C-alpha positions as CSV (number, residue, x, y, z in Angstrom):
1,M,-13.3,18.5,-9.8
2,Q,-12.9,15.9,-7.1
3,L,-16.3,15.0,-5.6
4,S,-15.0,12.9,-2.7
5,E,-15.4,15.0,0.4
6,A,-13.4,15.5,3.6
7,R,-14.5,13.2,6.4
8,P,-15.5,14.3,9.9
9,A,-14.4,12.1,12.7
10,S,-17.5,9.9,12.7
11,A,-18.5,10.0,9.0
12,T,-17.0,8.9,5.6
13,S,-18.3,10.6,2.5
14,Y,-18.4,9.8,-1.2
15,A,-20.0,11.5,-4.2
16,Y,-20.1,11.0,-8.0
17,K,-22.0,12.4,-11.0
18,A,-23.8,9.6,-12.8
19,S,-24.5,11.9,-15.8
20,L,-23.2,15.2,-17.1
21,I,-26.4,17.1,-16.6
22,G,-27.7,15.7,-13.3
23,S,-26.6,16.6,-9.8
24,A,-24.1,14.6,-7.8
25,H,-25.1,11.5,-6.0
26,R,-23.9,12.0,-2.4
27,F,-23.4,9.3,0.3
28,E,-22.2,9.5,3.8
29,L,-21.6,6.8,6.4
30,T,-22.8,8.2,9.7
31,D,-23.4,6.8,13.2
32,E,-27.1,6.4,12.2
33,G,-26.5,4.6,8.9
34,L,-25.9,5.1,5.2
35,S,-27.1,8.6,4.4
36,W,-27.8,9.2,0.7
37,Q,-28.9,12.1,-1.5
38,I,-29.8,11.5,-5.1
39,G,-31.4,14.4,-7.0
40,G,-34.3,15.6,-4.9
41,R,-34.5,12.3,-2.9
42,S,-32.7,11.5,0.3
43,G,-32.8,9.1,3.2
44,V,-30.8,7.3,5.8
45,W,-30.6,3.5,5.8
46,R,-29.6,1.9,9.1
47,Y,-26.7,-0.6,8.5
48,D,-28.8,-3.5,9.8
49,E,-31.6,-2.6,7.3
50,I,-29.4,-3.0,4.3
51,S,-30.5,-6.4,2.9
52,A,-27.9,-6.9,0.1
53,I,-24.8,-5.6,-1.6
54,R,-23.6,-6.7,-5.1
55,L,-20.2,-5.7,-6.3
56,S,-19.4,-5.8,-10.0
57,F,-16.9,-4.7,-12.7
58,R,-18.8,-2.6,-15.3
59,P,-16.6,-1.0,-17.9
60,V,-18.1,1.5,-20.4
61,S,-16.7,3.0,-23.6
62,M,-15.7,6.2,-21.8
63,Q,-14.1,4.4,-18.8
64,Q,-12.7,0.9,-19.1
65,H,-11.9,0.8,-15.4
66,R,-15.3,1.2,-13.7
67,F,-16.7,-0.6,-10.7
68,R,-20.3,-0.6,-9.3
69,A,-21.9,-1.4,-5.9
70,D,-25.6,-2.1,-5.9
71,V,-27.0,-1.6,-2.3
72,R,-30.5,-2.9,-1.5
73,H,-32.7,-1.9,1.5
74,A,-35.0,-4.3,3.3
75,D,-38.1,-2.3,2.0
76,G,-37.0,-2.9,-1.6
77,G,-35.2,0.3,-2.4
78,R,-31.9,0.2,-4.4
79,I,-29.1,2.6,-5.0
80,A,-26.1,2.2,-7.2
81,I,-22.7,3.6,-6.3
82,L,-20.2,4.0,-9.2
83,S,-16.4,4.4,-9.1
84,T,-16.4,7.1,-11.9
85,S,-17.8,10.6,-12.2
86,W,-18.6,12.7,-15.3
87,Q,-16.4,15.7,-15.6
88,T,-17.0,17.0,-19.1
89,A,-18.9,15.8,-22.2
90,A,-15.9,13.7,-23.2
91,L,-14.3,12.8,-19.8
92,M,-15.4,10.4,-17.2
93,A,-12.9,10.4,-14.3
94,P,-12.1,7.5,-12.0
95,Q,-12.4,8.0,-8.3
96,D,-10.7,4.8,-7.3
97,N,-9.4,5.6,-3.8
98,G,-12.5,7.3,-2.6
99,F,-14.8,4.5,-4.0
100,R,-12.6,1.7,-2.5
101,D,-12.3,3.3,0.9
102,F,-16.1,4.1,1.1
103,I,-17.1,0.5,0.1
104,L,-14.7,-1.1,2.6
105,E,-15.9,1.3,5.4
106,L,-19.5,0.5,4.5
107,H,-18.8,-3.2,4.9
108,A,-17.0,-2.6,8.2
109,R,-19.8,-0.6,9.7
110,M,-22.4,-3.1,8.5
111,A,-20.4,-5.9,10.2
112,T,-20.2,-3.9,13.4
113,A,-24.0,-3.4,13.3
114,G,-24.6,-7.1,13.0
115,S,-25.9,-7.0,9.5
116,R,-27.2,-10.2,7.9
117,A,-27.1,-8.8,4.4
118,E,-26.5,-11.0,1.4
119,L,-23.1,-10.2,-0.1
120,T,-22.6,-11.2,-3.7
121,A,-20.1,-10.3,-6.3
122,G,-20.1,-10.5,-10.1
123,L,-23.0,-11.1,-12.4
124,G,-26.1,-13.1,-11.6
125,R,-25.7,-16.9,-12.2
126,K,-28.1,-17.0,-15.1
127,T,-26.6,-13.9,-16.8
128,Y,-23.1,-15.3,-16.3
129,A,-24.2,-18.7,-17.8
130,A,-25.7,-16.8,-20.8
131,V,-22.4,-14.9,-21.3
132,L,-20.4,-18.1,-21.2
133,A,-22.7,-19.8,-23.7
134,F,-22.5,-16.8,-26.1
135,L,-18.7,-16.8,-25.8
136,A,-18.5,-20.6,-26.5
137,A,-20.7,-20.2,-29.6
138,L,-18.6,-17.3,-30.8
139,A,-15.3,-19.2,-30.2
140,A,-16.7,-22.2,-32.2
141,A,-17.7,-19.9,-35.1
142,M,-14.3,-18.1,-35.0
143,T,-12.5,-21.5,-35.0
144,G,-14.5,-22.6,-38.0
145,L,-13.7,-19.5,-39.9
146,L,-10.0,-19.8,-39.0
147,I,-9.9,-23.4,-40.2
148,R,-11.7,-22.5,-43.4
149,A,-9.3,-19.6,-44.1
150,L,-6.3,-21.9,-43.6
151,I,-7.7,-24.6,-45.8
152,I,-8.3,-22.3,-48.7
153,G,-4.9,-20.6,-48.2
154,E,-6.3,-17.2,-47.2
155,F,-3.5,-16.4,-44.8
156,A,-4.3,-12.7,-44.5
157,G,-7.8,-13.6,-43.4
158,A,-6.5,-16.1,-41.0
159,L,-4.2,-13.5,-39.5
160,F,-7.1,-11.1,-39.2
161,I,-9.2,-13.7,-37.4
162,V,-6.3,-14.5,-34.9
163,G,-5.8,-10.7,-34.3
164,F,-9.5,-10.1,-33.8
165,A,-9.8,-13.1,-31.4
166,A,-6.8,-11.9,-29.4
167,L,-8.2,-8.3,-29.1
168,F,-11.6,-9.7,-28.2
169,A,-10.1,-12.0,-25.5
170,W,-8.2,-9.1,-24.0
171,Q,-11.2,-6.8,-23.9
172,V,-13.8,-9.3,-22.7
173,G,-11.6,-11.6,-20.7
174,G,-11.1,-9.2,-17.8
175,F,-14.9,-8.6,-17.6
176,V,-15.7,-12.3,-17.6
177,L,-13.0,-13.2,-15.1
178,R,-13.8,-10.4,-12.6
179,N,-17.6,-10.9,-12.8
180,Q,-17.7,-14.6,-11.8
181,P,-20.7,-15.1,-9.5
182,Q,-19.7,-15.6,-5.9
183,G,-20.7,-14.8,-2.3
184,Y,-18.3,-13.3,0.2
185,D,-18.1,-12.2,3.8
186,F,-17.7,-8.8,5.4
187,D,-14.0,-9.4,6.2
188,R,-13.2,-10.8,2.7
189,V,-14.4,-8.2,0.2
190,P,-13.2,-9.4,-3.3
191,R,-10.3,-7.1,-4.2
192,S,-10.8,-7.9,-7.9
193,L,-14.1,-5.9,-7.8
194,L,-12.6,-2.9,-6.1
195,P,-10.3,-0.4,-7.9
Protein backbone atom coordinates (compact mmCIF):
# COMPACT_ATOMS: atom_id res chain seq x y z
CA MET A 1 0.00 0.00 0.00
CA GLN A 2 1.72 3.17 -1.17
CA LEU A 3 0.48 6.18 0.78
CA SER A 4 2.03 8.89 -1.37
CA GLU A 5 -0.76 10.44 -3.38
CA ALA A 6 -1.05 11.81 -6.90
CA ARG A 7 -0.41 15.52 -7.02
CA PRO A 8 -2.72 18.13 -8.50
CA ALA A 9 -1.11 20.94 -10.47
CA SER A 10 -0.71 23.27 -7.46
CA ALA A 11 -0.26 20.72 -4.64
CA THR A 12 2.23 18.06 -3.54
CA SER A 13 1.07 15.35 -1.13
CA TYR A 14 2.73 12.88 1.21
CA ALA A 15 1.33 10.43 3.75
CA TYR A 16 2.68 7.77 6.09
CA LYS A 17 1.46 5.58 8.93
CA ALA A 18 3.39 6.27 12.14
CA SER A 19 1.93 3.18 13.81
CA LEU A 20 0.22 0.02 12.71
CA ILE A 21 -3.07 0.85 14.43
CA GLY A 22 -3.38 4.59 13.88
CA SER A 23 -4.57 6.45 10.83
CA ALA A 24 -2.23 7.85 8.21
CA HIS A 25 -0.57 11.21 8.74
CA ARG A 26 -1.36 13.25 5.63
CA PHE A 27 0.42 16.35 4.38
CA GLU A 28 -0.17 18.55 1.37
CA LEU A 29 1.70 21.57 0.07
CA THR A 30 -0.95 23.94 -1.22
CA ASP A 31 -0.91 27.55 -2.37
CA GLU A 32 -2.11 28.54 1.13
CA GLY A 33 0.59 26.61 3.00
CA LEU A 34 1.41 23.26 4.58
CA SER A 35 -1.88 21.45 5.11
CA TRP A 36 -1.72 18.57 7.62
CA GLN A 37 -4.09 15.98 9.01
CA ILE A 38 -2.99 13.77 11.91
CA GLY A 39 -5.71 11.65 13.47
CA GLY A 40 -8.62 13.94 14.28
CA ARG A 41 -6.51 17.10 14.16
CA SER A 42 -5.82 19.18 11.07
CA GLY A 43 -4.61 22.60 10.07
CA VAL A 44 -2.85 24.75 7.51
CA TRP A 45 0.44 26.45 8.33
CA ARG A 46 1.40 29.31 6.02
CA TYR A 47 4.95 28.85 4.74
CA ASP A 48 6.13 32.09 6.35
CA GLU A 49 4.68 30.94 9.73
CA ILE A 50 6.90 27.84 9.87
CA SER A 51 9.61 28.78 12.35
CA ALA A 52 12.03 25.82 12.09
CA ILE A 53 12.81 22.57 10.32
CA ARG A 54 15.21 19.94 11.66
CA LEU A 55 16.26 17.06 9.41
CA SER A 56 17.77 13.93 10.93
CA PHE A 57 18.66 10.30 10.28
CA ARG A 58 16.70 8.09 12.69
CA PRO A 59 17.10 4.36 12.08
CA VAL A 60 15.01 1.89 14.08
CA SER A 61 15.22 -1.87 14.40
CA MET A 62 12.49 -2.48 11.82
CA GLN A 63 13.92 0.04 9.32
CA GLN A 64 17.61 0.91 9.29
CA HIS A 65 17.14 3.52 6.55
CA ARG A 66 14.70 6.04 8.10
CA PHE A 67 14.76 9.82 7.95
CA ARG A 68 12.80 12.41 9.90
CA ALA A 69 11.81 16.04 9.46
CA ASP A 70 10.55 17.97 12.50
CA VAL A 71 8.58 21.05 11.44
CA ARG A 72 7.78 23.76 13.99
CA HIS A 73 5.17 26.49 13.75
CA ALA A 74 5.59 30.02 15.12
CA ASP A 75 2.87 29.36 17.74
CA GLY A 76 4.84 26.39 19.16
CA GLY A 77 3.16 23.50 17.34
CA ARG A 78 5.33 20.69 16.01
CA ILE A 79 4.78 17.89 13.51
CA ALA A 80 7.08 15.05 12.54
CA ILE A 81 7.31 13.68 9.02
CA LEU A 82 8.92 10.22 8.64
CA SER A 83 10.27 8.51 5.54
CA THR A 84 8.79 5.10 6.43
CA SER A 85 5.29 3.75 6.83
CA TRP A 86 3.95 0.74 8.74
CA GLN A 87 2.56 -1.88 6.39
CA THR A 88 2.08 -4.99 8.59
CA ALA A 89 3.05 -6.03 12.12
CA ALA A 90 6.49 -7.02 10.84
CA LEU A 91 7.02 -4.65 7.92
CA MET A 92 7.89 -0.97 7.90
CA ALA A 93 8.25 0.13 4.27
CA PRO A 94 10.48 2.96 3.04
CA GLN A 95 8.91 5.78 1.01
CA ASP A 96 12.19 7.34 -0.06
CA ASN A 97 11.20 9.14 -3.26
CA GLY A 98 7.96 10.57 -1.90
CA PHE A 99 9.61 11.82 1.30
CA ARG A 100 12.58 13.39 -0.51
CA ASP A 101 10.39 15.12 -3.12
CA PHE A 102 8.01 16.43 -0.46
CA ILE A 103 10.77 17.84 1.76
CA LEU A 104 12.57 19.50 -1.14
CA GLU A 105 9.31 21.03 -2.40
CA LEU A 106 8.48 22.26 1.14
CA HIS A 107 11.85 24.03 1.28
CA ALA A 108 11.32 25.55 -2.17
CA ARG A 109 7.87 26.88 -1.27
CA MET A 110 9.12 28.30 2.02
CA ALA A 111 11.97 30.08 0.21
CA THR A 112 9.51 31.52 -2.32
CA ALA A 113 7.29 32.75 0.53
CA GLY A 114 10.27 34.56 2.10
CA SER A 115 10.43 32.34 5.16
CA ARG A 116 12.99 33.14 7.84
CA ALA A 117 12.79 29.68 9.44
CA GLU A 118 15.75 28.21 11.30
CA LEU A 119 17.01 25.27 9.24
CA THR A 120 19.08 22.72 11.16
CA ALA A 121 20.26 19.22 10.49
CA GLY A 122 21.36 16.37 12.73
CA LEU A 123 21.12 16.10 16.49
CA GLY A 124 21.21 19.02 18.89
CA ARG A 125 24.71 20.13 19.88
CA LYS A 126 24.46 18.95 23.50
CA THR A 127 23.01 15.57 22.51
CA TYR A 128 25.70 15.11 19.86
CA ALA A 129 28.45 16.00 22.39
CA ALA A 130 27.00 13.43 24.84
CA VAL A 131 26.99 10.77 22.08
CA LEU A 132 30.63 11.53 21.22
CA ALA A 133 31.64 11.39 24.91
CA PHE A 134 29.90 8.03 25.31
CA LEU A 135 31.60 6.65 22.19
CA ALA A 136 35.00 7.87 23.39
CA ALA A 137 34.52 6.15 26.77
CA LEU A 138 33.36 2.98 25.05
CA ALA A 139 36.36 3.04 22.68
CA ALA A 140 38.75 3.46 25.64
CA ALA A 141 37.12 0.53 27.47
CA MET A 142 37.21 -1.70 24.38
CA THR A 143 40.86 -0.80 23.76
CA GLY A 144 41.70 -1.71 27.36
CA LEU A 145 39.93 -5.05 27.00
CA LEU A 146 41.72 -5.74 23.72
CA ILE A 147 45.14 -5.00 25.24
CA ARG A 148 44.34 -7.16 28.26
CA ALA A 149 43.21 -10.07 26.03
CA LEU A 150 46.41 -9.83 23.98
CA ILE A 151 48.66 -9.67 27.08
CA ILE A 152 47.19 -12.81 28.61
CA GLY A 153 47.18 -14.64 25.27
CA GLU A 154 43.38 -14.88 24.92
CA PHE A 155 43.41 -14.53 21.14
CA ALA A 156 39.84 -15.78 20.65
CA GLY A 157 38.64 -13.05 23.03
CA ALA A 158 40.75 -10.45 21.22
CA LEU A 159 39.28 -11.54 17.89
CA PHE A 160 35.76 -11.28 19.36
CA ILE A 161 36.48 -7.74 20.61
CA VAL A 162 37.82 -6.67 17.19
CA GLY A 163 34.78 -8.18 15.44
CA PHE A 164 32.36 -6.56 17.87
CA ALA A 165 34.09 -3.18 17.49
CA ALA A 166 33.92 -3.42 13.69
CA LEU A 167 30.21 -4.30 13.76
CA PHE A 168 29.49 -1.51 16.24
CA ALA A 169 31.42 1.04 14.15
CA TRP A 170 29.51 -0.03 11.03
CA GLN A 171 26.12 0.20 12.77
CA VAL A 172 26.68 3.41 14.74
CA GLY A 173 29.17 5.20 12.47
CA GLY A 174 26.58 6.12 9.83
CA PHE A 175 24.23 7.50 12.48
CA VAL A 176 26.95 9.64 14.05
CA LEU A 177 28.34 10.93 10.74
CA ARG A 178 24.94 11.81 9.26
CA ASN A 179 23.64 13.50 12.41
CA GLN A 180 26.42 16.05 12.90
CA PRO A 181 24.78 19.31 14.03
CA GLN A 182 24.74 21.90 11.27
CA GLY A 183 22.72 24.71 9.80
CA TYR A 184 21.80 24.92 6.13
CA ASP A 185 20.06 27.15 3.59
CA PHE A 186 16.91 26.58 1.56
CA ASP A 187 18.92 25.97 -1.60
CA ARG A 188 21.42 23.60 0.10
CA VAL A 189 19.34 20.92 1.84
CA PRO A 190 21.81 18.28 3.18
CA ARG A 191 21.54 15.26 0.86
CA SER A 192 22.95 12.96 3.57
CA LEU A 193 19.72 13.52 5.54
CA LEU A 194 17.42 12.70 2.64
CA PRO A 195 16.87 9.19 1.28
